[in-house]
mmCIF entry with sequence, helices, sheets and N, C-alpha, C, O atoms, coordinates in Angstrom:
data_MODEL
# 
_entry.id   MODEL 
# 
_entity.id                         1 
_entity.type                       polymer 
_entity.pdbx_number_of_molecules   1 
# 
_entity_poly.entity_id                      1 
_entity_poly.type                           'polypeptide(L)' 
_entity_poly.nstd_linkage                   no 
_entity_poly.nstd_monomer                   no 
_entity_poly.pdbx_seq_one_letter_code       METVREFKVITNNYSAEFGRNAGALISISTRSGTNELHGSVYEFLRNDNLDVGDF 
_entity_poly.pdbx_seq_one_letter_code_can   METVREFKVITNNYSAEFGRNAGALISISTRSGTNELHGSVYEFLRNDNLDVGDF 
_entity_poly.pdbx_strand_id                 A 
# 
loop_
_entity_poly_seq.entity_id 
_entity_poly_seq.num 
_entity_poly_seq.mon_id 
_entity_poly_seq.hetero 
1 1  MET n 
1 2  GLU n 
1 3  THR n 
1 4  VAL n 
1 5  ARG n 
1 6  GLU n 
1 7  PHE n 
1 8  LYS n 
1 9  VAL n 
1 10 ILE n 
1 11 THR n 
1 12 ASN n 
1 13 ASN n 
1 14 TYR n 
1 15 SER n 
1 16 ALA n 
1 17 GLU n 
1 18 PHE n 
1 19 GLY n 
1 20 ARG n 
1 21 ASN n 
1 22 ALA n 
1 23 GLY n 
1 24 ALA n 
1 25 LEU n 
1 26 ILE n 
1 27 SER n 
1 28 ILE n 
1 29 SER n 
1 30 THR n 
1 31 ARG n 
1 32 SER n 
1 33 GLY n 
1 34 THR n 
1 35 ASN n 
1 36 GLU n 
1 37 LEU n 
1 38 HIS n 
1 39 GLY n 
1 40 SER n 
1 41 VAL n 
1 42 TYR n 
1 43 GLU n 
1 44 PHE n 
1 45 LEU n 
1 46 ARG n 
1 47 ASN n 
1 48 ASP n 
1 49 ASN n 
1 50 LEU n 
1 51 ASP n 
1 52 VAL n 
1 53 GLY n 
1 54 ASP n 
1 55 PHE n 
# 
_struct_asym.id          A 
_struct_asym.entity_id   1 
# 
loop_
_struct_conf.conf_type_id 
_struct_conf.id 
_struct_conf.pdbx_PDB_helix_id 
_struct_conf.beg_label_comp_id 
_struct_conf.beg_label_asym_id 
_struct_conf.beg_label_seq_id 
_struct_conf.pdbx_beg_PDB_ins_code 
_struct_conf.end_label_comp_id 
_struct_conf.end_label_asym_id 
_struct_conf.end_label_seq_id 
_struct_conf.pdbx_end_PDB_ins_code 
_struct_conf.beg_auth_comp_id 
_struct_conf.beg_auth_asym_id 
_struct_conf.beg_auth_seq_id 
_struct_conf.end_auth_comp_id 
_struct_conf.end_auth_asym_id 
_struct_conf.end_auth_seq_id 
_struct_conf.pdbx_PDB_helix_class 
_struct_conf.details 
_struct_conf.pdbx_PDB_helix_length 
HELX_P HELX_P1 AA1 ALA A 16 ? PHE A 18 ? ALA A 16 PHE A 18 5 ? 3 
HELX_P HELX_P2 AA2 ASP A 48 ? LEU A 50 ? ASP A 48 LEU A 50 5 ? 3 
# 
_struct_conf_type.id          HELX_P 
_struct_conf_type.criteria    ? 
_struct_conf_type.reference   ? 
# 
_struct_sheet.id               AA1 
_struct_sheet.type             ? 
_struct_sheet.number_strands   2 
_struct_sheet.details          ? 
# 
_struct_sheet_order.sheet_id     AA1 
_struct_sheet_order.range_id_1   1 
_struct_sheet_order.range_id_2   2 
_struct_sheet_order.offset       ? 
_struct_sheet_order.sense        anti-parallel 
# 
loop_
_struct_sheet_range.sheet_id 
_struct_sheet_range.id 
_struct_sheet_range.beg_label_comp_id 
_struct_sheet_range.beg_label_asym_id 
_struct_sheet_range.beg_label_seq_id 
_struct_sheet_range.pdbx_beg_PDB_ins_code 
_struct_sheet_range.end_label_comp_id 
_struct_sheet_range.end_label_asym_id 
_struct_sheet_range.end_label_seq_id 
_struct_sheet_range.pdbx_end_PDB_ins_code 
_struct_sheet_range.beg_auth_comp_id 
_struct_sheet_range.beg_auth_asym_id 
_struct_sheet_range.beg_auth_seq_id 
_struct_sheet_range.end_auth_comp_id 
_struct_sheet_range.end_auth_asym_id 
_struct_sheet_range.end_auth_seq_id 
AA1 1 VAL A 4  ? ILE A 10 ? VAL A 4  ILE A 10 
AA1 2 LEU A 25 ? THR A 30 ? LEU A 25 THR A 30 
# 
loop_
_atom_site.group_PDB 
_atom_site.id 
_atom_site.type_symbol 
_atom_site.label_atom_id 
_atom_site.label_alt_id 
_atom_site.label_comp_id 
_atom_site.label_asym_id 
_atom_site.label_entity_id 
_atom_site.label_seq_id 
_atom_site.pdbx_PDB_ins_code 
_atom_site.Cartn_x 
_atom_site.Cartn_y 
_atom_site.Cartn_z 
_atom_site.occupancy 
_atom_site.B_iso_or_equiv 
_atom_site.pdbx_formal_charge 
_atom_site.auth_seq_id 
_atom_site.auth_comp_id 
_atom_site.auth_asym_id 
_atom_site.auth_atom_id 
_atom_site.pdbx_PDB_model_num 
ATOM 1   N N  . MET A 1 1  ? 112.563 93.248  102.317 1.00 0.00 ? 1  MET A N  1 
ATOM 2   C CA . MET A 1 1  ? 113.672 92.352  102.222 1.00 0.00 ? 1  MET A CA 1 
ATOM 3   C C  . MET A 1 1  ? 114.857 92.856  103.041 1.00 0.00 ? 1  MET A C  1 
ATOM 4   O O  . MET A 1 1  ? 115.680 92.062  103.498 1.00 0.00 ? 1  MET A O  1 
ATOM 5   N N  . GLU A 1 2  ? 114.942 94.134  103.223 1.00 0.00 ? 2  GLU A N  1 
ATOM 6   C CA . GLU A 1 2  ? 116.082 94.676  103.959 1.00 0.00 ? 2  GLU A CA 1 
ATOM 7   C C  . GLU A 1 2  ? 115.952 94.494  105.462 1.00 0.00 ? 2  GLU A C  1 
ATOM 8   O O  . GLU A 1 2  ? 116.935 94.621  106.191 1.00 0.00 ? 2  GLU A O  1 
ATOM 9   N N  . THR A 1 3  ? 114.747 94.197  105.930 1.00 0.00 ? 3  THR A N  1 
ATOM 10  C CA . THR A 1 3  ? 114.562 94.040  107.371 1.00 0.00 ? 3  THR A CA 1 
ATOM 11  C C  . THR A 1 3  ? 114.769 92.613  107.843 1.00 0.00 ? 3  THR A C  1 
ATOM 12  O O  . THR A 1 3  ? 114.842 92.372  109.048 1.00 0.00 ? 3  THR A O  1 
ATOM 13  N N  . VAL A 1 4  ? 114.864 91.660  106.925 1.00 0.00 ? 4  VAL A N  1 
ATOM 14  C CA . VAL A 1 4  ? 115.040 90.262  107.314 1.00 0.00 ? 4  VAL A CA 1 
ATOM 15  C C  . VAL A 1 4  ? 116.510 89.990  107.580 1.00 0.00 ? 4  VAL A C  1 
ATOM 16  O O  . VAL A 1 4  ? 117.359 90.200  106.714 1.00 0.00 ? 4  VAL A O  1 
ATOM 17  N N  . ARG A 1 5  ? 116.802 89.524  108.777 1.00 0.00 ? 5  ARG A N  1 
ATOM 18  C CA . ARG A 1 5  ? 118.172 89.177  109.131 1.00 0.00 ? 5  ARG A CA 1 
ATOM 19  C C  . ARG A 1 5  ? 118.436 87.706  108.850 1.00 0.00 ? 5  ARG A C  1 
ATOM 20  O O  . ARG A 1 5  ? 119.484 87.350  108.310 1.00 0.00 ? 5  ARG A O  1 
ATOM 21  N N  . GLU A 1 6  ? 117.487 86.854  109.216 1.00 0.00 ? 6  GLU A N  1 
ATOM 22  C CA . GLU A 1 6  ? 117.689 85.415  109.081 1.00 0.00 ? 6  GLU A CA 1 
ATOM 23  C C  . GLU A 1 6  ? 116.376 84.757  108.676 1.00 0.00 ? 6  GLU A C  1 
ATOM 24  O O  . GLU A 1 6  ? 115.313 85.120  109.180 1.00 0.00 ? 6  GLU A O  1 
ATOM 25  N N  . PHE A 1 7  ? 116.449 83.799  107.775 1.00 0.00 ? 7  PHE A N  1 
ATOM 26  C CA . PHE A 1 7  ? 115.279 83.081  107.288 1.00 0.00 ? 7  PHE A CA 1 
ATOM 27  C C  . PHE A 1 7  ? 115.615 81.592  107.335 1.00 0.00 ? 7  PHE A C  1 
ATOM 28  O O  . PHE A 1 7  ? 116.583 81.148  106.718 1.00 0.00 ? 7  PHE A O  1 
ATOM 29  N N  . LYS A 1 8  ? 114.802 80.820  108.076 1.00 0.00 ? 8  LYS A N  1 
ATOM 30  C CA . LYS A 1 8  ? 115.086 79.410  108.262 1.00 0.00 ? 8  LYS A CA 1 
ATOM 31  C C  . LYS A 1 8  ? 113.841 78.581  107.980 1.00 0.00 ? 8  LYS A C  1 
ATOM 32  O O  . LYS A 1 8  ? 112.760 78.907  108.469 1.00 0.00 ? 8  LYS A O  1 
ATOM 33  N N  . VAL A 1 9  ? 113.978 77.512  107.197 1.00 0.00 ? 9  VAL A N  1 
ATOM 34  C CA . VAL A 1 9  ? 112.895 76.567  106.946 1.00 0.00 ? 9  VAL A CA 1 
ATOM 35  C C  . VAL A 1 9  ? 113.340 75.218  107.478 1.00 0.00 ? 9  VAL A C  1 
ATOM 36  O O  . VAL A 1 9  ? 114.355 74.677  107.039 1.00 0.00 ? 9  VAL A O  1 
ATOM 37  N N  . ILE A 1 10 ? 112.580 74.669  108.429 1.00 0.00 ? 10 ILE A N  1 
ATOM 38  C CA . ILE A 1 10 ? 112.890 73.374  109.024 1.00 0.00 ? 10 ILE A CA 1 
ATOM 39  C C  . ILE A 1 10 ? 111.792 72.410  108.597 1.00 0.00 ? 10 ILE A C  1 
ATOM 40  O O  . ILE A 1 10 ? 110.618 72.635  108.889 1.00 0.00 ? 10 ILE A O  1 
ATOM 41  N N  . THR A 1 11 ? 112.170 71.338  107.906 1.00 0.00 ? 11 THR A N  1 
ATOM 42  C CA . THR A 1 11 ? 111.165 70.420  107.378 1.00 0.00 ? 11 THR A CA 1 
ATOM 43  C C  . THR A 1 11 ? 110.985 69.165  108.217 1.00 0.00 ? 11 THR A C  1 
ATOM 44  O O  . THR A 1 11 ? 109.887 68.609  108.241 1.00 0.00 ? 11 THR A O  1 
ATOM 45  N N  . ASN A 1 12 ? 112.005 68.706  108.897 1.00 0.00 ? 12 ASN A N  1 
ATOM 46  C CA . ASN A 1 12 ? 111.866 67.524  109.749 1.00 0.00 ? 12 ASN A CA 1 
ATOM 47  C C  . ASN A 1 12 ? 112.932 67.522  110.833 1.00 0.00 ? 12 ASN A C  1 
ATOM 48  O O  . ASN A 1 12 ? 113.891 68.293  110.788 1.00 0.00 ? 12 ASN A O  1 
ATOM 49  N N  . ASN A 1 13 ? 112.749 66.654  111.791 1.00 0.00 ? 13 ASN A N  1 
ATOM 50  C CA . ASN A 1 13 ? 113.683 66.479  112.915 1.00 0.00 ? 13 ASN A CA 1 
ATOM 51  C C  . ASN A 1 13 ? 113.930 67.774  113.689 1.00 0.00 ? 13 ASN A C  1 
ATOM 52  O O  . ASN A 1 13 ? 115.063 68.050  114.083 1.00 0.00 ? 13 ASN A O  1 
ATOM 53  N N  . TYR A 1 14 ? 112.879 68.572  113.910 1.00 0.00 ? 14 TYR A N  1 
ATOM 54  C CA . TYR A 1 14 ? 113.078 69.757  114.724 1.00 0.00 ? 14 TYR A CA 1 
ATOM 55  C C  . TYR A 1 14 ? 112.833 69.425  116.188 1.00 0.00 ? 14 TYR A C  1 
ATOM 56  O O  . TYR A 1 14 ? 112.159 68.447  116.512 1.00 0.00 ? 14 TYR A O  1 
ATOM 57  N N  . SER A 1 15 ? 113.386 70.248  117.063 1.00 0.00 ? 15 SER A N  1 
ATOM 58  C CA . SER A 1 15 ? 113.387 69.952  118.491 1.00 0.00 ? 15 SER A CA 1 
ATOM 59  C C  . SER A 1 15 ? 112.005 70.137  119.115 1.00 0.00 ? 15 SER A C  1 
ATOM 60  O O  . SER A 1 15 ? 111.080 70.631  118.471 1.00 0.00 ? 15 SER A O  1 
ATOM 61  N N  . ALA A 1 16 ? 111.884 69.733  120.375 1.00 0.00 ? 16 ALA A N  1 
ATOM 62  C CA . ALA A 1 16 ? 110.603 69.754  121.077 1.00 0.00 ? 16 ALA A CA 1 
ATOM 63  C C  . ALA A 1 16 ? 110.096 71.170  121.342 1.00 0.00 ? 16 ALA A C  1 
ATOM 64  O O  . ALA A 1 16 ? 108.910 71.344  121.624 1.00 0.00 ? 16 ALA A O  1 
ATOM 65  N N  . GLU A 1 17 ? 110.947 72.174  121.262 1.00 0.00 ? 17 GLU A N  1 
ATOM 66  C CA . GLU A 1 17 ? 110.512 73.544  121.519 1.00 0.00 ? 17 GLU A CA 1 
ATOM 67  C C  . GLU A 1 17 ? 109.507 74.039  120.485 1.00 0.00 ? 17 GLU A C  1 
ATOM 68  O O  . GLU A 1 17 ? 108.777 74.996  120.744 1.00 0.00 ? 17 GLU A O  1 
ATOM 69  N N  . PHE A 1 18 ? 109.459 73.403  119.321 1.00 0.00 ? 18 PHE A N  1 
ATOM 70  C CA . PHE A 1 18 ? 108.546 73.812  118.265 1.00 0.00 ? 18 PHE A CA 1 
ATOM 71  C C  . PHE A 1 18 ? 107.253 73.017  118.257 1.00 0.00 ? 18 PHE A C  1 
ATOM 72  O O  . PHE A 1 18 ? 106.388 73.284  117.423 1.00 0.00 ? 18 PHE A O  1 
ATOM 73  N N  . GLY A 1 19 ? 107.088 72.063  119.141 1.00 0.00 ? 19 GLY A N  1 
ATOM 74  C CA . GLY A 1 19 ? 105.846 71.306  119.238 1.00 0.00 ? 19 GLY A CA 1 
ATOM 75  C C  . GLY A 1 19 ? 105.840 70.079  118.354 1.00 0.00 ? 19 GLY A C  1 
ATOM 76  O O  . GLY A 1 19 ? 106.876 69.654  117.842 1.00 0.00 ? 19 GLY A O  1 
ATOM 77  N N  . ARG A 1 20 ? 104.642 69.510  118.180 1.00 0.00 ? 20 ARG A N  1 
ATOM 78  C CA . ARG A 1 20 ? 104.504 68.269  117.416 1.00 0.00 ? 20 ARG A CA 1 
ATOM 79  C C  . ARG A 1 20 ? 103.654 68.503  116.178 1.00 0.00 ? 20 ARG A C  1 
ATOM 80  O O  . ARG A 1 20 ? 102.717 67.745  115.929 1.00 0.00 ? 20 ARG A O  1 
ATOM 81  N N  . ASN A 1 21 ? 103.951 69.511  115.412 1.00 0.00 ? 21 ASN A N  1 
ATOM 82  C CA . ASN A 1 21 ? 103.197 69.839  114.206 1.00 0.00 ? 21 ASN A CA 1 
ATOM 83  C C  . ASN A 1 21 ? 103.759 69.101  113.003 1.00 0.00 ? 21 ASN A C  1 
ATOM 84  O O  . ASN A 1 21 ? 104.967 68.882  112.908 1.00 0.00 ? 21 ASN A O  1 
ATOM 85  N N  . ALA A 1 22 ? 102.889 68.724  112.095 1.00 0.00 ? 22 ALA A N  1 
ATOM 86  C CA . ALA A 1 22 ? 103.329 68.099  110.852 1.00 0.00 ? 22 ALA A CA 1 
ATOM 87  C C  . ALA A 1 22 ? 103.629 69.174  109.814 1.00 0.00 ? 22 ALA A C  1 
ATOM 88  O O  . ALA A 1 22 ? 103.050 70.259  109.855 1.00 0.00 ? 22 ALA A O  1 
ATOM 89  N N  . GLY A 1 23 ? 104.520 68.880  108.897 1.00 0.00 ? 23 GLY A N  1 
ATOM 90  C CA . GLY A 1 23 ? 104.847 69.827  107.835 1.00 0.00 ? 23 GLY A CA 1 
ATOM 91  C C  . GLY A 1 23 ? 106.147 70.544  108.104 1.00 0.00 ? 23 GLY A C  1 
ATOM 92  O O  . GLY A 1 23 ? 107.065 69.988  108.708 1.00 0.00 ? 23 GLY A O  1 
ATOM 93  N N  . ALA A 1 24 ? 106.223 71.783  107.653 1.00 0.00 ? 24 ALA A N  1 
ATOM 94  C CA . ALA A 1 24 ? 107.451 72.563  107.780 1.00 0.00 ? 24 ALA A CA 1 
ATOM 95  C C  . ALA A 1 24 ? 107.264 73.699  108.770 1.00 0.00 ? 24 ALA A C  1 
ATOM 96  O O  . ALA A 1 24 ? 106.142 74.125  109.047 1.00 0.00 ? 24 ALA A O  1 
ATOM 97  N N  . LEU A 1 25 ? 108.361 74.174  109.288 1.00 0.00 ? 25 LEU A N  1 
ATOM 98  C CA . LEU A 1 25 ? 108.376 75.301  110.217 1.00 0.00 ? 25 LEU A CA 1 
ATOM 99  C C  . LEU A 1 25 ? 109.200 76.412  109.579 1.00 0.00 ? 25 LEU A C  1 
ATOM 100 O O  . LEU A 1 25 ? 110.326 76.178  109.140 1.00 0.00 ? 25 LEU A O  1 
ATOM 101 N N  . ILE A 1 26 ? 108.644 77.617  109.527 1.00 0.00 ? 26 ILE A N  1 
ATOM 102 C CA . ILE A 1 26 ? 109.337 78.767  108.943 1.00 0.00 ? 26 ILE A CA 1 
ATOM 103 C C  . ILE A 1 26 ? 109.636 79.757  110.051 1.00 0.00 ? 26 ILE A C  1 
ATOM 104 O O  . ILE A 1 26 ? 108.732 80.192  110.763 1.00 0.00 ? 26 ILE A O  1 
ATOM 105 N N  . SER A 1 27 ? 110.895 80.113  110.197 1.00 0.00 ? 27 SER A N  1 
ATOM 106 C CA . SER A 1 27 ? 111.336 81.034  111.232 1.00 0.00 ? 27 SER A CA 1 
ATOM 107 C C  . SER A 1 27 ? 112.013 82.231  110.572 1.00 0.00 ? 27 SER A C  1 
ATOM 108 O O  . SER A 1 27 ? 112.942 82.072  109.781 1.00 0.00 ? 27 SER A O  1 
ATOM 109 N N  . ILE A 1 28 ? 111.537 83.434  110.905 1.00 0.00 ? 28 ILE A N  1 
ATOM 110 C CA . ILE A 1 28 ? 112.095 84.662  110.329 1.00 0.00 ? 28 ILE A CA 1 
ATOM 111 C C  . ILE A 1 28 ? 112.515 85.591  111.461 1.00 0.00 ? 28 ILE A C  1 
ATOM 112 O O  . ILE A 1 28 ? 111.722 85.867  112.361 1.00 0.00 ? 28 ILE A O  1 
ATOM 113 N N  . SER A 1 29 ? 113.754 86.074  111.425 1.00 0.00 ? 29 SER A N  1 
ATOM 114 C CA . SER A 1 29 ? 114.250 87.057  112.382 1.00 0.00 ? 29 SER A CA 1 
ATOM 115 C C  . SER A 1 29 ? 114.417 88.388  111.670 1.00 0.00 ? 29 SER A C  1 
ATOM 116 O O  . SER A 1 29 ? 114.936 88.441  110.555 1.00 0.00 ? 29 SER A O  1 
ATOM 117 N N  . THR A 1 30 ? 113.977 89.464  112.315 1.00 0.00 ? 30 THR A N  1 
ATOM 118 C CA . THR A 1 30 ? 114.121 90.793  111.720 1.00 0.00 ? 30 THR A CA 1 
ATOM 119 C C  . THR A 1 30 ? 115.263 91.540  112.391 1.00 0.00 ? 30 THR A C  1 
ATOM 120 O O  . THR A 1 30 ? 115.664 91.214  113.508 1.00 0.00 ? 30 THR A O  1 
ATOM 121 N N  . ARG A 1 31 ? 115.768 92.524  111.709 1.00 0.00 ? 31 ARG A N  1 
ATOM 122 C CA . ARG A 1 31 ? 116.849 93.347  112.241 1.00 0.00 ? 31 ARG A CA 1 
ATOM 123 C C  . ARG A 1 31 ? 116.294 94.385  113.201 1.00 0.00 ? 31 ARG A C  1 
ATOM 124 O O  . ARG A 1 31 ? 115.189 94.895  113.016 1.00 0.00 ? 31 ARG A O  1 
ATOM 125 N N  . SER A 1 32 ? 117.058 94.683  114.206 1.00 0.00 ? 32 SER A N  1 
ATOM 126 C CA . SER A 1 32 ? 116.696 95.773  115.109 1.00 0.00 ? 32 SER A CA 1 
ATOM 127 C C  . SER A 1 32 ? 117.121 97.084  114.475 1.00 0.00 ? 32 SER A C  1 
ATOM 128 O O  . SER A 1 32 ? 118.096 97.137  113.726 1.00 0.00 ? 32 SER A O  1 
ATOM 129 N N  . GLY A 1 33 ? 116.398 98.116  114.774 1.00 0.00 ? 33 GLY A N  1 
ATOM 130 C CA . GLY A 1 33 ? 116.727 99.396  114.161 1.00 0.00 ? 33 GLY A CA 1 
ATOM 131 C C  . GLY A 1 33 ? 116.516 100.538 115.127 1.00 0.00 ? 33 GLY A C  1 
ATOM 132 O O  . GLY A 1 33 ? 116.403 100.340 116.337 1.00 0.00 ? 33 GLY A O  1 
ATOM 133 N N  . THR A 1 34 ? 116.466 101.725 114.581 1.00 0.00 ? 34 THR A N  1 
ATOM 134 C CA . THR A 1 34 ? 116.244 102.926 115.369 1.00 0.00 ? 34 THR A CA 1 
ATOM 135 C C  . THR A 1 34 ? 114.923 103.533 114.946 1.00 0.00 ? 34 THR A C  1 
ATOM 136 O O  . THR A 1 34 ? 114.185 102.934 114.164 1.00 0.00 ? 34 THR A O  1 
ATOM 137 N N  . ASN A 1 35 ? 114.623 104.692 115.442 1.00 0.00 ? 35 ASN A N  1 
ATOM 138 C CA . ASN A 1 35 ? 113.399 105.390 115.086 1.00 0.00 ? 35 ASN A CA 1 
ATOM 139 C C  . ASN A 1 35 ? 113.531 106.183 113.793 1.00 0.00 ? 35 ASN A C  1 
ATOM 140 O O  . ASN A 1 35 ? 112.594 106.877 113.398 1.00 0.00 ? 35 ASN A O  1 
ATOM 141 N N  . GLU A 1 36 ? 114.675 106.094 113.131 1.00 0.00 ? 36 GLU A N  1 
ATOM 142 C CA . GLU A 1 36 ? 114.890 106.800 111.875 1.00 0.00 ? 36 GLU A CA 1 
ATOM 143 C C  . GLU A 1 36 ? 114.409 105.943 110.706 1.00 0.00 ? 36 GLU A C  1 
ATOM 144 O O  . GLU A 1 36 ? 114.527 104.718 110.734 1.00 0.00 ? 36 GLU A O  1 
ATOM 145 N N  . LEU A 1 37 ? 113.869 106.597 109.684 1.00 0.00 ? 37 LEU A N  1 
ATOM 146 C CA . LEU A 1 37 ? 113.443 105.888 108.489 1.00 0.00 ? 37 LEU A CA 1 
ATOM 147 C C  . LEU A 1 37 ? 114.632 105.658 107.577 1.00 0.00 ? 37 LEU A C  1 
ATOM 148 O O  . LEU A 1 37 ? 115.413 106.574 107.321 1.00 0.00 ? 37 LEU A O  1 
ATOM 149 N N  . HIS A 1 38 ? 114.770 104.439 107.087 1.00 0.00 ? 38 HIS A N  1 
ATOM 150 C CA . HIS A 1 38 ? 115.816 104.119 106.126 1.00 0.00 ? 38 HIS A CA 1 
ATOM 151 C C  . HIS A 1 38 ? 115.376 102.896 105.330 1.00 0.00 ? 38 HIS A C  1 
ATOM 152 O O  . HIS A 1 38 ? 114.525 102.130 105.783 1.00 0.00 ? 38 HIS A O  1 
ATOM 153 N N  . GLY A 1 39 ? 115.948 102.714 104.159 1.00 0.00 ? 39 GLY A N  1 
ATOM 154 C CA . GLY A 1 39 ? 115.589 101.575 103.324 1.00 0.00 ? 39 GLY A CA 1 
ATOM 155 C C  . GLY A 1 39 ? 115.311 102.009 101.906 1.00 0.00 ? 39 GLY A C  1 
ATOM 156 O O  . GLY A 1 39 ? 115.727 103.084 101.474 1.00 0.00 ? 39 GLY A O  1 
ATOM 157 N N  . SER A 1 40 ? 114.602 101.157 101.184 1.00 0.00 ? 40 SER A N  1 
ATOM 158 C CA . SER A 1 40 ? 114.297 101.406 99.779  1.00 0.00 ? 40 SER A CA 1 
ATOM 159 C C  . SER A 1 40 ? 112.797 101.531 99.579  1.00 0.00 ? 40 SER A C  1 
ATOM 160 O O  . SER A 1 40 ? 111.998 101.035 100.373 1.00 0.00 ? 40 SER A O  1 
ATOM 161 N N  . VAL A 1 41 ? 112.440 102.203 98.503  1.00 0.00 ? 41 VAL A N  1 
ATOM 162 C CA . VAL A 1 41 ? 111.037 102.367 98.138  1.00 0.00 ? 41 VAL A CA 1 
ATOM 163 C C  . VAL A 1 41 ? 110.877 101.860 96.711  1.00 0.00 ? 41 VAL A C  1 
ATOM 164 O O  . VAL A 1 41 ? 111.686 102.178 95.840  1.00 0.00 ? 41 VAL A O  1 
ATOM 165 N N  . TYR A 1 42 ? 109.844 101.078 96.475  1.00 0.00 ? 42 TYR A N  1 
ATOM 166 C CA . TYR A 1 42 ? 109.560 100.561 95.146  1.00 0.00 ? 42 TYR A CA 1 
ATOM 167 C C  . TYR A 1 42 ? 108.217 101.091 94.683  1.00 0.00 ? 42 TYR A C  1 
ATOM 168 O O  . TYR A 1 42 ? 107.273 101.194 95.467  1.00 0.00 ? 42 TYR A O  1 
ATOM 169 N N  . GLU A 1 43 ? 108.137 101.430 93.392  1.00 0.00 ? 43 GLU A N  1 
ATOM 170 C CA . GLU A 1 43 ? 106.896 101.954 92.838  1.00 0.00 ? 43 GLU A CA 1 
ATOM 171 C C  . GLU A 1 43 ? 106.615 101.248 91.519  1.00 0.00 ? 43 GLU A C  1 
ATOM 172 O O  . GLU A 1 43 ? 107.522 101.033 90.715  1.00 0.00 ? 43 GLU A O  1 
ATOM 173 N N  . PHE A 1 44 ? 105.376 100.896 91.306  1.00 0.00 ? 44 PHE A N  1 
ATOM 174 C CA . PHE A 1 44 ? 104.950 100.277 90.058  1.00 0.00 ? 44 PHE A CA 1 
ATOM 175 C C  . PHE A 1 44 ? 103.979 101.224 89.387  1.00 0.00 ? 44 PHE A C  1 
ATOM 176 O O  . PHE A 1 44 ? 102.889 101.470 89.903  1.00 0.00 ? 44 PHE A O  1 
ATOM 177 N N  . LEU A 1 45 ? 104.372 101.766 88.225  1.00 0.00 ? 45 LEU A N  1 
ATOM 178 C CA . LEU A 1 45 ? 103.555 102.743 87.502  1.00 0.00 ? 45 LEU A CA 1 
ATOM 179 C C  . LEU A 1 45 ? 102.952 102.073 86.287  1.00 0.00 ? 45 LEU A C  1 
ATOM 180 O O  . LEU A 1 45 ? 103.673 101.537 85.445  1.00 0.00 ? 45 LEU A O  1 
ATOM 181 N N  . ARG A 1 46 ? 101.634 102.102 86.191  1.00 0.00 ? 46 ARG A N  1 
ATOM 182 C CA . ARG A 1 46 ? 100.928 101.567 85.020  1.00 0.00 ? 46 ARG A CA 1 
ATOM 183 C C  . ARG A 1 46 ? 100.181 102.733 84.392  1.00 0.00 ? 46 ARG A C  1 
ATOM 184 O O  . ARG A 1 46 ? 99.173  103.189 84.931  1.00 0.00 ? 46 ARG A O  1 
ATOM 185 N N  . ASN A 1 47 ? 100.675 103.223 83.242  1.00 0.00 ? 47 ASN A N  1 
ATOM 186 C CA . ASN A 1 47 ? 100.115 104.392 82.596  1.00 0.00 ? 47 ASN A CA 1 
ATOM 187 C C  . ASN A 1 47 ? 99.817  104.053 81.136  1.00 0.00 ? 47 ASN A C  1 
ATOM 188 O O  . ASN A 1 47 ? 100.693 103.544 80.438  1.00 0.00 ? 47 ASN A O  1 
ATOM 189 N N  . ASP A 1 48 ? 98.602  104.324 80.662  1.00 0.00 ? 48 ASP A N  1 
ATOM 190 C CA . ASP A 1 48 ? 98.218  104.023 79.281  1.00 0.00 ? 48 ASP A CA 1 
ATOM 191 C C  . ASP A 1 48 ? 99.025  104.842 78.269  1.00 0.00 ? 48 ASP A C  1 
ATOM 192 O O  . ASP A 1 48 ? 99.220  104.388 77.141  1.00 0.00 ? 48 ASP A O  1 
ATOM 193 N N  . ASN A 1 49 ? 99.484  106.002 78.632  1.00 0.00 ? 49 ASN A N  1 
ATOM 194 C CA . ASN A 1 49 ? 100.261 106.838 77.708  1.00 0.00 ? 49 ASN A CA 1 
ATOM 195 C C  . ASN A 1 49 ? 101.644 106.252 77.426  1.00 0.00 ? 49 ASN A C  1 
ATOM 196 O O  . ASN A 1 49 ? 102.254 106.587 76.411  1.00 0.00 ? 49 ASN A O  1 
ATOM 197 N N  . LEU A 1 50 ? 102.142 105.395 78.293  1.00 0.00 ? 50 LEU A N  1 
ATOM 198 C CA . LEU A 1 50 ? 103.469 104.814 78.118  1.00 0.00 ? 50 LEU A CA 1 
ATOM 199 C C  . LEU A 1 50 ? 103.419 103.436 77.473  1.00 0.00 ? 50 LEU A C  1 
ATOM 200 O O  . LEU A 1 50 ? 104.473 102.845 77.236  1.00 0.00 ? 50 LEU A O  1 
ATOM 201 N N  . ASP A 1 51 ? 102.238 102.901 77.181  1.00 0.00 ? 51 ASP A N  1 
ATOM 202 C CA . ASP A 1 51 ? 102.099 101.578 76.569  1.00 0.00 ? 51 ASP A CA 1 
ATOM 203 C C  . ASP A 1 51 ? 102.480 101.616 75.091  1.00 0.00 ? 51 ASP A C  1 
ATOM 204 O O  . ASP A 1 51 ? 102.435 102.670 74.456  1.00 0.00 ? 51 ASP A O  1 
ATOM 205 N N  . VAL A 1 52 ? 102.853 100.464 74.555  1.00 0.00 ? 52 VAL A N  1 
ATOM 206 C CA . VAL A 1 52 ? 103.184 100.334 73.136  1.00 0.00 ? 52 VAL A CA 1 
ATOM 207 C C  . VAL A 1 52 ? 101.885 100.324 72.328  1.00 0.00 ? 52 VAL A C  1 
ATOM 208 O O  . VAL A 1 52 ? 100.891 99.724  72.737  1.00 0.00 ? 52 VAL A O  1 
ATOM 209 N N  . GLY A 1 53 ? 101.910 100.991 71.190  1.00 0.00 ? 53 GLY A N  1 
ATOM 210 C CA . GLY A 1 53 ? 100.739 101.035 70.323  1.00 0.00 ? 53 GLY A CA 1 
ATOM 211 C C  . GLY A 1 53 ? 100.476 99.710  69.624  1.00 0.00 ? 53 GLY A C  1 
ATOM 212 O O  . GLY A 1 53 ? 101.354 98.850  69.571  1.00 0.00 ? 53 GLY A O  1 
ATOM 213 N N  . ASP A 1 54 ? 99.286  99.543  69.094  1.00 0.00 ? 54 ASP A N  1 
ATOM 214 C CA . ASP A 1 54 ? 98.932  98.328  68.361  1.00 0.00 ? 54 ASP A CA 1 
ATOM 215 C C  . ASP A 1 54 ? 99.622  98.295  66.989  1.00 0.00 ? 54 ASP A C  1 
ATOM 216 O O  . ASP A 1 54 ? 100.031 99.331  66.465  1.00 0.00 ? 54 ASP A O  1 
ATOM 217 N N  . PHE A 1 55 ? 99.743  97.100  66.425  1.00 0.00 ? 55 PHE A N  1 
ATOM 218 C CA . PHE A 1 55 ? 100.336 96.935  65.098  1.00 0.00 ? 55 PHE A CA 1 
ATOM 219 C C  . PHE A 1 55 ? 99.402  97.452  64.044  1.00 0.00 ? 55 PHE A C  1 
ATOM 220 O O  . PHE A 1 55 ? 99.722  97.402  62.856  1.00 0.00 ? 55 PHE A O  1 
# 
C-alpha cells in the first residue's frame, strides 16, 4: 500500500488511448524510490498455544 501513488478506476467515457474495451479500466501508478529498503512489514501468527480454550 505504501508504494501506490495513484489509483484510478475509469468506468466509461475514457479516451481513445485506452482502446475500445468494454467494462472498467484500472490504472495504478507506483512511487519511484531508491535502492534502499524502507516500508512496513506485516506478520500473521497462528499458534495453537495462544488460542482460547474450549468452554
